[in-house]
Every structure is written in structure tokens, then in C-alpha cells.
C-alpha positions in Angstrom: -17.9 48.8 10.6 -15.9 46.9 8.0 -14.0 43.9 9.7 -11.3 41.8 8.2 -9.1 39.8 10.8 -10.6 37.2 13.1 -11.7 38.2 16.5 -12.2 41.8 15.5 -8.6 42.2 15.8 -6.2 43.8 13.3 -2.7 44.6 12.4 -0.8 43.3 9.4 0.0 39.7 9.1 -2.6 38.3 11.4 -1.1 40.6 14.3 -3.4 38.0 17.0 -3.4 39.0 20.8 0.0 38.1 22.2 0.7 34.8 24.2 -2.0 33.9 26.7 -2.1 31.4 29.6 0.9 30.1 28.3 -0.5 29.3 25.3 -1.4 30.2 22.2 -3.4 27.7 19.8 -3.7 29.7 16.7 -0.1 29.5 15.7 0.6 32.6 14.5 3.4 35.0 13.9 2.5 37.9 17.0 2.6 41.9 16.5 0.9 44.6 18.2 -2.6 44.6 18.1 -4.4 47.2 16.7 -8.9 47.2 17.3 -10.4 46.9 14.2 -12.6 50.0 15.3 -9.4 52.2 15.0 -9.5 51.2 11.3 -9.3 54.1 8.7 -13.2 54.4 8.2 -11.8 56.0 4.5 -10.8 52.6 3.6 -14.0 50.3 4.6 -17.1 50.7 2.8 -18.8 53.2 5.5 -16.7 56.5 3.3 -16.4 58.4 7.1 -13.8 60.6 7.5 -10.8 59.7 9.1 -9.0 61.1 12.4 -5.8 61.6 13.1 -5.4 59.2 15.4 -6.7 56.2 12.9 -4.3 57.9 10.2 -1.7 57.2 12.5 -2.8 53.7 12.7 -2.6 53.3 9.5 0.7 54.6 8.7 2.2 51.7 10.8 0.2 49.1 9.0 1.7 50.7 5.9 5.8 50.7 7.4 4.7 46.6 8.0 3.7 45.9 4.6 7.5 45.5 3.2 8.0 42.7 6.0 4.5 40.1 4.3 4.1 41.7 0.9 4.2 38.2 -1.3 6.5 37.7 -4.1 6.0 39.1 -7.5 5.9 35.7 -8.9 2.9 34.7 -6.0 -0.2 33.8 -8.0 -2.1 36.0 -6.2 -0.1 39.1 -6.8 -1.9 40.8 -8.6 -5.1 40.8 -6.4 -3.1 41.8 -3.2 -3.5 45.2 -1.7 -2.6 46.2 2.1 -5.9 48.5 2.4 -7.9 46.0 1.4 -10.9 46.2 3.4 -14.3 43.9 3.5 -17.5 43.6 5.8 -17.6 40.3 8.1 -20.8 39.2 6.2 -19.0 39.2 2.6 -16.5 36.9 4.3 -19.0 34.3 5.5 -20.9 34.1 2.1 -16.9 33.6 0.3 -16.5 30.8 3.1 -19.8 28.9 1.9 -18.8 29.4 -1.9 -15.5 28.2 -1.1 -17.1 24.8 0.6 -19.7 24.3 -1.9 -17.2 25.0 -5.4 -13.9 23.4 -3.2 -14.3 21.5 -0.4 -17.3 19.4 -1.4 -15.5 18.2 -4.6 -12.2 17.2 -2.8 -14.1 15.4 0.0 -15.5 13.3 -3.0 -12.3 12.9 -4.3 -11.5 11.5 -0.8 -14.8 9.4 -1.1 -13.2 7.7 -4.1 -9.9 7.1 -2.8 -11.2 5.6 0.4 -14.1 3.5 -1.8 -11.3 1.5 -3.8 -8.6 1.6 -0.8 -11.2 0.6 1.9 -13.4 -2.1 -0.2 -10.9 -5.1 0.6 -12.6 -5.3 3.9 -16.0 -6.3 2.3 -14.2 -8.4 -0.3 -12.9 -10.4 2.9 -16.6 -11.0 3.6 -17.2 -13.1 0.7 -14.3 -15.2 0.7 -11.8 -13.9 -1.0 -8.9 -15.5 0.5 -10.4 -18.9 0.6 -10.7 -18.5 -3.5 -7.5 -17.1 -3.9 -6.1 -20.1 -1.5 -4.6 -17.4 1.1 -4.2 -17.2 4.8 -4.4 -14.3 6.8 -0.8 -14.0 7.4 -0.9 -13.7 3.6 -3.5 -10.9 4.1 -1.2 -9.0 6.2 1.9 -9.4 4.3 0.0 -7.8 1.3 -1.4 -5.3 3.6 2.5 -4.4 4.6 3.4 -4.2 1.1 0.5 -1.9 0.6 1.4 0.4 3.7 5.2 0.7 3.0 4.3 1.1 -0.8 2.0 4.3 0.2 4.8 5.4 2.8 7.7 5.3 -0.2 5.3 7.8 -2.6 4.7 10.3 0.0 7.4 12.4 -0.1 8.0 11.7 -4.0 4.5 12.5 -4.4 4.6 16.1 -2.4 7.5 16.9 -4.6 5.6 16.4 -8.0 2.5 17.9 -6.7 4.3 21.5 -5.6 5.9 21.0 -8.8 2.9 21.1 -11.1 0.4 21.8 -8.8 -1.9 19.8 -6.8 -5.0 20.7 -9.4 -3.0 18.4 -12.0 -1.5 15.7 -9.9 -4.4 14.8 -7.7 -6.6 13.7 -11.4 -3.5 12.3 -12.8 -3.1 10.1 -9.2 -7.0 8.9 -9.5 -6.9 7.8 -13.0 -4.0 5.6 -12.6 -4.9 4.2 -9.1 -8.1 3.1 -10.6 -6.8 1.0 -13.3 -4.9 -0.9 -10.9 -8.0 -0.9 -8.3 -10.0 -2.3 -11.1 -8.1 -4.9 -12.0 -7.9 -6.9 -8.6 -11.2 -8.3 -10.3 -8.9 -10.5 -12.0 -6.1 -11.5 -9.6 -5.8 -15.3 -8.9 -3.7 -15.9 -6.3 -0.9 -14.3 -3.7 1.3 -13.2 -6.3 -1.3 -11.0 -8.1 -2.5 -9.7 -4.4 1.0 -8.4 -4.0 1.5 -7.0 -6.7 -1.9 -4.8 -6.8 -1.4 -4.1 -3.2 1.7 -2.7 -4.1 0.7 -0.5 -7.2 -2.2 0.8 -5.2 0.4 2.0 -2.4 2.2 3.7 -5.5 -0.4 6.0 -6.8 -2.4 6.4 -3.8 0.3 7.6 -1.7 0.7 11.5 -1.4 -3.0 11.9 -2.3 -3.3 13.2 1.1 -0.5 15.4 2.0 -1.5 17.3 -1.9 -5.0 17.7 -0.8 -4.1 19.6 2.2 -1.5 21.7 0.7 -4.7 22.4 -2.5 -6.8 23.5 0.8 -4.6 26.0 2.0 -4.5 27.9 -1.0 -8.4 28.7 -0.5 -8.5 28.7 3.6 -7.2 30.1 6.7 -5.3 28.0 9.4 -8.5 28.4 12.0 -11.0 27.5 8.8 -8.6 24.4 7.7 -9.4 21.8 10.6 -13.4 21.7 10.3 -12.4 21.5 6.7 -10.3 18.8 7.3 -12.9 17.4 9.6 -15.1 17.0 6.5 -12.6 15.2 4.5 -12.3 12.6 6.9 -16.3 13.0 7.2 -16.4 11.5 3.5 -13.7 8.8 4.4 -16.3 7.7 7.3 -19.7 7.8 4.9 -17.2 5.6 2.6 -17.3 2.9 4.8 -20.9 3.3 5.3 -22.2 3.6 1.9 -19.8 1.0 0.4 -21.5 -1.5 3.1 -24.8 -0.8 1.4 -22.9 -1.5 -2.1 -21.6 -4.2 -0.8 -24.3 -5.9 0.1 -25.8 -5.5 -3.8 -22.6 -6.2 -5.6 -21.8 -8.9 -3.7 -24.5 -10.8 -5.0 -23.7 -10.8 -8.3 -21.0 -13.8 -7.9 -20.6 -16.0 -10.3 -21.9 -13.4 -13.5 -19.5 -13.2 -15.7 -17.1 -15.7 -14.1 -16.0 -13.2 -11.6 -17.1 -13.7 -7.9 -18.8 -11.2 -5.8 -15.6 -9.5 -5.2 -14.1 -9.4 -8.3 -17.3 -7.3 -9.0 -16.6 -5.0 -6.6 -13.2 -4.0 -7.5 -14.7 -3.9 -10.6 -17.3 -1.3 -10.6 -15.6 1.1 -7.8 -12.9 0.7 -9.7 -14.5 2.1 -12.9 -16.7 4.5 -10.6 -12.7 6.3 -9.8 -11.5 7.0 -13.4 -14.6 8.4 -13.8 -14.3 11.0 -11.0 -10.4 11.2 -11.8 -11.1 12.8 -15.3 -13.7 14.8 -14.1 -11.8 16.5 -11.0 -8.8 17.1 -14.5 -11.1 19.4 -15.7 -12.8 20.7 -12.1 -10.1 21.8 -9.9 -8.8 25.0 -10.3 -5.1 26.3 -9.8 -5.9 29.1 -7.2 -8.5 31.4 -6.1 -7.7 33.6 -9.1 -6.9 30.9 -11.8 -10.2 30.0 -12.1 -11.5 30.8 -15.7 -11.3 27.9 -18.1 -13.4 26.4 -20.7 -15.3 23.9 -18.1 -15.6 26.3 -15.7 -16.5 29.6 -17.4 -14.6 32.1 -19.0 -15.2 34.7 -16.4 -14.6 32.1 -13.6 -15.7 31.3 -10.4 -15.7 34.5 -8.3 -15.6 38.4 -9.2 -12.7 40.7 -8.6 -14.0 41.6 -5.4 -13.9 38.1 -4.0 -10.5 37.0 -5.5 -9.1 40.9 -3.6 -11.0 39.2 -0.4 -9.8 35.7 -0.6 -5.7 36.9 -1.4 -5.4 39.0 1.6 -7.3 37.5 4.0 -5.5 34.1 3.4 -1.8 36.3 3.5 -3.2 38.0 6.3 -3.4 34.8 8.1 0.0 33.2 6.6 2.1 36.0 5.3 4.2 33.1 4.6 1.8 31.7 2.0 3.3 34.6 -0.2 6.9 33.2 -0.6 6.1 30.7 -2.9 3.6 30.4 -6.1 1.9 27.3 -6.5 4.1 26.1 -9.5 7.2 25.8 -7.7 9.1 22.8 -6.9 10.2 22.2 -3.5 13.9 21.0 -4.0 16.4 18.9 -1.6 17.9 21.6 0.4 14.1 22.6 1.7 13.6 19.1 2.2 16.4 18.5 4.2 15.7 21.8 6.5 12.1 20.4 7.0 13.2 16.7 7.8 15.4 18.5 10.5 13.1 21.0 11.8 12.7 19.1 15.6 9.8 21.4 16.4 7.7 19.2 14.5 9.2 15.8 15.7 6.7 15.4 18.3 3.7 15.4 15.9 5.5 12.9 13.8 5.8 10.4 16.9 2.5 10.8 17.9 1.2 10.3 13.9 3.2 7.1 14.2 1.4 5.4 17.1 -1.9 7.4 18.3 -4.3 5.0 15.6 -2.5 1.6 15.9 -5.0 0.9 19.5 -8.0 0.7 17.1 -6.6 0.2 13.4 -7.0 -3.9 14.1 -9.9 -4.0 14.5 -11.2 -1.8 11.8 -9.0 -3.6 9.3 -10.1 -7.1 10.6 -13.6 -6.0 11.8 -15.5 -8.1 8.6 -13.0 -11.5 9.2 -13.8 -11.2 13.1 -17.7 -10.9 12.2 -17.5 -14.0 10.2 -15.7 -15.8 12.8 -18.4 -15.1 15.1 -20.5 -17.1 12.9 -22.4 -13.9 10.9 -22.9 -14.5 7.6 -21.4 -12.5 4.7 -24.6 -9.6 4.1 -25.0 -9.9 7.6 -21.6 -9.0 8.6 -21.6 -6.1 6.0 -24.8 -4.6 7.4 -23.1 -4.6 11.0 -20.4 -3.0 10.1 -22.1 0.3 9.0 -23.4 1.4 13.3 -19.6 2.1 14.4 -18.8 4.2 11.2 -22.0 6.3 11.6 -20.4 6.6 15.2 -17.1 7.7 13.8 -18.3 10.0 11.5 -20.6 11.8 14.4 -17.2 11.7 17.0 -15.2 13.0 14.2 -16.8 16.4 13.3 -18.0 17.0 16.8 -14.8 16.5 18.7 -12.7 18.6 15.7 -15.2 21.5 16.6 -15.0 21.1 19.9 -11.2 21.3 20.0 -11.0 24.8 18.0 -14.2 26.0 20.2 -12.2 25.4 23.6 -8.8 26.5 21.8 -7.4 22.9 23.0 -5.8 20.5 20.6 -4.1 18.1 22.6 -6.5 17.2 25.0 -8.8 16.1 22.3 -6.2 13.7 20.7 -5.4 12.6 24.7 -9.3 11.7 25.3 -8.9 9.7 22.4 -6.7 7.7 23.9 -9.0 7.3 27.3 -12.1 6.6 25.0 -10.2 3.2 23.3 -8.5 2.2 27.0 -12.3 0.6 28.2 -13.1 -1.1 24.7 -9.8 -2.7 24.7 -9.5 -3.9 28.3 -13.1 -5.5 28.0 -12.2 -7.3 24.6 -8.9 -8.7 26.5 -11.1 -10.1 29.7 -14.1 -11.5 28.0 -13.7 -15.1 28.3 -13.4 -16.7 25.0 -16.6 -18.3 23.9 -18.6 -18.3 21.0 -22.5 -17.1 22.8 -20.8 -13.9 23.6 -21.3 -12.7 19.8 -23.4 -9.7 20.3 -20.9 -8.1 23.1 -17.7 -8.5 20.7 -19.5 -6.9 17.8 -20.5 -3.7 20.6 -17.3 -3.7 21.7 -15.4 -3.7 18.7 -17.9 -1.3 17.0 -17.4 1.7 20.0 -13.4 0.6 19.4 -14.0 1.5 15.7 -16.3 4.3 16.4 -13.5 6.3 18.7 -12.8 10.1 18.6 -10.7 10.3 15.3 -8.8 13.2 16.0 -6.5 12.9 12.6 -8.2 15.9 11.2 -6.6 18.1 14.4 -3.5 17.0 13.8 -3.2 17.0 10.4 -4.5 20.6 10.6 -2.0 21.1 14.1 0.9 20.2 11.6 0.2 22.6 8.8 -0.1 26.1 11.2 3.3 24.8 13.2 5.0 24.1 10.1 5.3 27.8 9.5 5.9 27.9 6.3 4.9 26.6 2.9 8.1 25.1 2.3 8.2 23.2 5.7 4.0 22.8 5.0 4.1 20.9 1.6 7.1 18.6 3.3 6.0 18.5 7.2 2.5 17.2 6.0 4.0 14.3 3.9 5.9 13.3 6.5 3.4 13.1 9.2 1.3 11.2 7.1 4.5 8.8 6.3 4.7 9.0 9.9 1.0 7.6 9.9 1.2 5.1 7.4 4.1 3.5 9.3 1.2 2.9 11.8 -0.7 1.5 9.6 2.4 -1.3 8.9 2.8 -1.7 12.6 -0.9 -2.5 13.5 -1.4 -4.7 10.2 1.0 -7.1 12.0 -0.8 -7.2 15.6 -3.4 -9.8 14.8 -1.7 -13.1 13.8 -3.3 -16.0 12.9 -2.7 -18.2 15.9 -4.0 -16.0 18.1 -7.5 -15.8 16.5 -10.5 -15.2 16.8 -10.4 -13.1 20.4 -6.7 -11.8 19.5 -5.8 -11.7 23.5 -2.4 -11.6 22.9 -2.8 -8.4 20.3 -5.2 -6.8 22.9 -2.4 -6.5 25.4 -0.3 -5.2 22.9 -2.9 -2.1 22.3 -3.7 -2.0 25.9 0.4 -1.0 26.3 0.1 1.3 23.3 -2.9 3.5 25.0 -0.7 4.1 27.9 2.4 5.0 26.0 0.6 7.4 23.5 -1.0 8.9 26.6 2.5 9.8 27.8 3.3 11.0 24.7 0.5 13.3 23.9 0.9 15.0 27.3 4.8 15.4 26.7 4.2 17.0 23.4 1.9 19.5 24.5 4.7 20.7 27.6 7.0 20.8 25.1 4.9 23.2 22.8 3.9 25.3 25.9 8.2 25.4 27.2 9.1 26.9 23.5 6.2 29.1 23.5 6.7 30.9 26.8 11.1 31.0 25.8 9.8 32.8 22.9 7.6 35.5 24.2 9.6 36.4 27.4 12.2 37.3 24.6 9.7 39.4 22.4 7.8 41.0 25.1 11.4 42.4 26.4 11.6 43.8 22.7 10.8 47.6 22.2 8.6 48.3 19.3 12.1 49.5 17.5 13.8 46.4 17.7 11.0 44.2 16.9 10.5 46.2 13.2 14.5 45.6 12.9 14.3 41.9 13.7 11.7 41.5 11.1 13.2 43.7 8.7 16.9 42.1 8.9 16.4 37.9 10.3 17.0 35.1 8.2 14.5 32.6 10.5 12.3 31.3 8.6 8.4 29.6 9.1 8.5 28.6 13.1 12.5 29.4 14.1 10.9 32.7 13.6 11.0 34.8 17.5 7.6 35.7 16.9 6.2 32.5 15.7 4.1 30.7 18.6 2.8 27.2 18.4 -0.4 25.5 18.3 -1.3 22.7 20.5 
């Protein structure tokens, strides 16, 4: 029997089972549930006749069709079909194809981003600060400039990306920042360091929210978290691979009049520019717009595959049909998203959740150098931390979907960090404990990275393309603001063991734990109130509400928040 909805349920517009056990973790629009076994077989691939009961189900589905039909300008409108059916195996094969064609390349692009964004840590191990006559505080100031610029560029970048399409904007961003990244090979002091940090932040800002928006064109909400874990898995792999690259490239010190860190910036910046140019030709605008001279005149997908892609996306989240992929977000929509108080708990979590582990990650090479490890040994010793980071990222993101409980895993992240910070704070300040400090810092950096869970949660709880675009940008702005804070916790007078900074980080762990569970309770309370109202309505009253309501996205009575 053909099936086209998750977990054997159906009914149009992602009609999932109602609010169970006090929460529905899929942030969906609720409606009457119709078992897949009741679909008219004449509409499936089996070709069997239907009975009167099944026909009645189809009539009910058709009556809901008008509420969720995409707008005429939606790029996949010509493939939309309320009666479309497909086998589960067809959808699985299609998802694998999307992973290969879309997700893999986007992950590769993020690898290039992080290569240029993170190679500053390898540069520090090659005595860059001494070469430029700079101090740790000068470095902190430069990183603060970078994160402030990155933060300021988030919303403008998201607006531009929505207007011209992520498939155009992402490659343009890559080429722009790669030029700046390569030019860092010629910086001569504090001023040029500050200028390049600022420009890198401006051009890299908004890349991540634009990627999330782009992936949402191809994947259902429940499929997105694990893809985002692949995305940040590429981030982690960058640290591992770049450590090996740095080991080789830094040996070029003195060649062509450049320091080893100069060669590092030049070569890795050049690599990113190539990836950016190829991405311009490679990325398709949408599932139904893959045909081109570069991608082939017939595109990547058959007509049948395009029908499946469009209808499974719309049935999962009807709001994706409310805008087309070249439609700008205007000021009123920006303001609407900014004042959406239901999203504020996630933004607050984004502001502080990662701070306890970030200073150790940013300063790892400096910490290891202060513990008398050599330049090349230092770079190799960073690898185990990021291997652990990679494993935990994928495992916990998958597990959060498996148990249908996001904030539980998010809070465990803080539980993991607490004993590492406590041990670093209580260890005596002597140099004979260098391996103990390396192990503790490695375990701290390899913490359960729940960023993919929170980003997917932001996308789900936004409830519409309009608010999702801005919501992802605001959340990422909060994360970048947290980087500004974290880059000023470890200070020069506090080195090399940063006892004062670690006290601050322990306090933030306690704050984060309370904030995370407070957010979970809030969303459970909001869902319970809506469910009580929705369950009291008759089917006729629900139909009237759906056809007359002016509520949008997560303000609709039939919307449930994920938590």
C-alpha cells in the first residue's frame, strides 16, 4: 500500500497525531488523523478499487486542499498535486539522492568556510602574535571585531539571500571572503589584523542561516536536524583536516618571504575561492529548477521525483508554499519576526549555551604552547578533541530525534562541561600536569555539540518561511554575540591557567541549565493551552477557523511547538 506521510499517518498538511504526553516534538499543524490504510487505493500504485469509506476520506482531504495549496508564484506549483501518492522506498531513494546531490556539497562549502574562519588557531601556534608584535588582548580585540561584524551582517545577508536566492548569494559570499582570507598572508600588524577580521565577519555573516533556508527547500522538518548535524560535522572535520594541513604548510616558513602562517592563509583562501566559483554553477535554485548547462539539460530529477519532492515538502509544512524562492522579506515581516516572543527562549539559549566551551576551543593552541608543547606537536594534539566532538555531534543529534526530546539533550551538554571546568579550576598551577590539562581541555572541547538541534528547533518553531528566514538569522546573531562574550573571558593577566575565567564559565553552566529547562516548561505550557482550545472545537469549527483565521505560522491555534 502506498504511503506518503511519516509514521504511517496521513491527512493533508502534515496531519499528525495530536499532542501526546504533554508535548508534540515535531512542531506541526494538527488536524484529524486518517490512517494510511484508508487512502483510496485507486490513487496509489496498486490500482485496486476503492470503497465508499475510502472515497469519503478523499473528499475530506479535498475539502482541506484549499487551506494549504501553494501560491501561484511558488516555484514548485506546477508539480503540486493533492492526489499524488508514492511508495516509501521511492521516498527513501530520493532522500539518498538529495543527500548526495545537495547536502554533501553544502557540507563541503561549510568545510571551506570553517577552513578560512578557523585557521587563525593554527596561525597562533606558529608565533603569529610575536611576528606582528601583538598581545593576547590584541587578539581578543580582533576576534571581538570579527564576531561583531559577523553579527551585524546576519540580517542583511538573510534579506539579500531571500531576494536573490541562496543558490546565488552563497557562492558570492564565498568568493568575497576568500579574497580577504588570502590577503591575511600580507598583514603586518595590529591595524591590518583588525581590518581583515572585520571584512571576514562582514562577508561570512549570514552564510549559515542562508544554508539552513536553502536546505529547508529540499528536506522535511524531521529530516533537517540530522542533515544539519552532517553540516556541523563538516565543521568538526575541518579542525581535524586543517591540523594535518597546518602541520605541513607551517613548514613553509621563510619560503617566498612569508611566515608559515602567511602560507596557511594564502593557500587555504585560494582553495575557498575555487569552491565558491564551482558552487555558483553547481547549486540549483529549488527541487524543480535543476536543469542548466552545467547540471544537464534534463536536470537531476525526473518529473516523478519532482512531484514527490514538492508534495512531501508541502504536506510536511504548508507554509513553505506561501512564498517563492526569490521573494524578499520586507521590513514589516522583519518586525513581525523580531517581536515573536515565542522564539525568545531559543534566542536566549543561543546567547549563552556554548560559552563554557568556547574559550578553551579558541585558545587551545595558545594553552598547549604555554604548557611547553612545540608548534607541530600542538597542532597534532588538537585532533583528538575534534574527533570526540564529531562523534558526539552526530550521535546526540540522532538520539534527540529518536527519543523525541530536544531540550533534554541540550541540557546534557551543560552537564558534560561542568566536571571538566571544575577540574581545570581546582588543579594546581604547575607545569608538571601538562598532560592532565591537555586531556581536560580536549574533553571540554569534545562536548556534545547541540547547535544542529537548536538550529532545527528554531526552524520548526518559527512556523513559516517568513519568520524562519529571520528567526534563523536572529538565533545565529545570538550565537555570534556569545562568541563576542567568550572571546573576552580568558584575559592576559589570567594566563596560562585562567582560573578567574573558569569561575565565570562555571557560573554560566549553572545559568544555562536553568534557562534550558525553563524554555522547555514554557513550550509545554503553550502547547497545553492550545491543545485544550483545539480539542474543544468541532470539526466544523476547525474548518471555519482554518478558512477565516488571520493567525500565521506559530501563532495558529493548530500549531504545536517542538521542545
